Structures are given as C-alpha cells and as structure tokens.
C-alpha positions in Angstrom: -13.7 -3.7 -11.8 -14.6 -0.1 -12.8 -12.2 1.8 -15.0 -12.1 4.6 -12.5 -10.8 2.4 -9.7 -7.2 2.3 -8.6 -6.0 -1.1 -7.4 -4.6 -0.7 -3.9 -2.1 -3.4 -4.6 -0.6 -1.3 -7.3 0.9 1.1 -4.7 4.5 0.3 -3.7 4.8 -1.6 -0.5 6.3 1.3 1.4 3.8 3.9 0.2 0.1 3.7 1.1 -2.4 5.2 -1.4 -3.5 7.2 1.7 -0.3 9.3 1.4 -1.5 10.7 -1.9 -5.1 11.1 -0.8 -6.2 12.4 2.7 -9.9 12.5 1.6 -11.1 10.6 4.7 -9.3 13.1 6.9 -11.0 16.0 5.1 -14.5 14.8 5.0 -16.4 16.0 8.1 -15.9 18.3 11.1 -17.4 15.5 13.2 -14.7 13.0 12.2 -12.4 11.6 13.5 -14.2 11.0 16.9 -12.6 9.2 19.8 -14.2 5.9 20.4 -12.3 3.1 22.3 -9.2 5.1 23.3 -8.3 5.2 27.0 -6.9 8.3 28.7 -3.3 7.1 28.3 -3.7 6.8 24.6 -5.4 10.2 24.3 -2.7 11.9 26.3 -0.2 10.9 23.5 -2.1 13.1 21.0 -0.7 16.7 21.1 -3.4 18.9 22.6 -3.4 21.4 19.7 -5.0 18.6 17.6 -7.8 17.7 20.1 -11.1 19.5 19.9 -12.4 21.6 22.8 -14.8 18.9 24.0 -12.0 16.4 23.9 -14.3 14.1 21.9 -12.3 13.9 18.8 -9.7 15.6 16.6 -9.9 19.3 16.1 -11.0 20.2 12.6 -10.5 23.3 10.5 -13.8 23.2 8.6 -14.2 19.6 7.4 -10.4 18.9 7.6 -8.7 17.3 10.5 -6.1 19.7 11.9 -3.5 16.9 11.9 -3.7 16.5 8.1 -1.0 18.3 6.2 -0.6 18.6 2.5 -3.0 18.8 -0.4 -5.9 16.3 -0.6 -5.7 14.1 -3.7 -2.0 14.9 -4.2 0.3 14.4 -1.2 -0.8 14.3 2.4 0.4 13.1 5.7 -0.9 12.7 9.3 1.1 14.7 11.8 0.0 12.3 14.6 0.1 9.0 12.6 1.8 7.0 15.3 -0.8 8.0 17.9 -3.8 8.5 15.7 -7.3 7.6 17.0 -8.6 4.0 16.6 -11.2 5.2 14.0 -8.4 6.4 11.8 -6.6 3.0 12.2 -9.6 1.1 11.1 -10.3 3.2 7.9 -8.8 1.2 5.1 -8.0 2.0 1.4 -11.0 1.0 -0.7 -13.5 0.5 2.2 -16.9 2.1 2.2 -15.7 5.1 4.2 -12.8 5.6 1.8 -15.1 5.4 -1.2 -17.5 8.0 0.3 -14.8 10.5 1.1 -13.0 10.0 -2.3 -16.3 10.6 -4.1 -16.9 13.8 -2.2 -13.5 15.1 -3.3 -13.9 13.9 -6.9 -11.2 11.3 -6.6 -11.2 7.9 -8.3 -12.2 5.0 -6.1 -9.6 2.6 -4.8 -10.3 -1.1 -5.2 -10.1 -3.0 -2.0 -7.1 -5.4 -1.8 -8.3 -8.9 -2.2 -6.7 -11.7 0.0 -4.8 -14.3 -2.0 
C-alpha cells in the first residue's frame, strides 16, 4: 500500500472519511447527475439544489451547491438523506474518489477490504 494512502478502516465507525473530504462533490459542474431516481425521489431534494434542466444537482462552478464546508478539511452534504443515487454509489477509495482526491491534491484513501 502506498505511503500516501489513508486506510478507510482507520476512520471511526461513526465518521466517514467523506466528512473530512468532499472532493467528489467538488469535482465537476456536470456531476452529480440524476440517473435512476424517480419523480417522487427527486421531489424530496429541495429545489434550490437542483439545476435548471432538472438533470442533476446545481453546481457553483465545479462544486455541488449542497456541499458545505471546506474541501479536504470538514464538509457535509445538506441533502445527504435524499442525495441522488450516483452520490450513494460513490465510495471512499473507489476510482471516482481517487480521481477527485488527486484533483484536489489530497492523499488517496485505500478501499476497505472485506474480511
């Protein structure tokens, strides 16, 4: 394992490494996009966080408008309970996580390995 990787299992059980990151939510103005959500699920997301085309989350530059805090230090999703499916499938240490963390100059997170 590379010295610059952080082991995802080192984080306490009640705090995800994502809460001190936010890189994936501040990576592209075209992400997160809505994919498999139905109208009922999308209606749960407050309208101020949905883009004008209603195709994804509204972004301020490359940053999702639902992200609060400072990337790489402490962040949180303002719509976490009703976040889009694409956000639910992004996992600490996966390829998308690594790409976003590299862009922000953050160390990589090692994927948790099953026992």
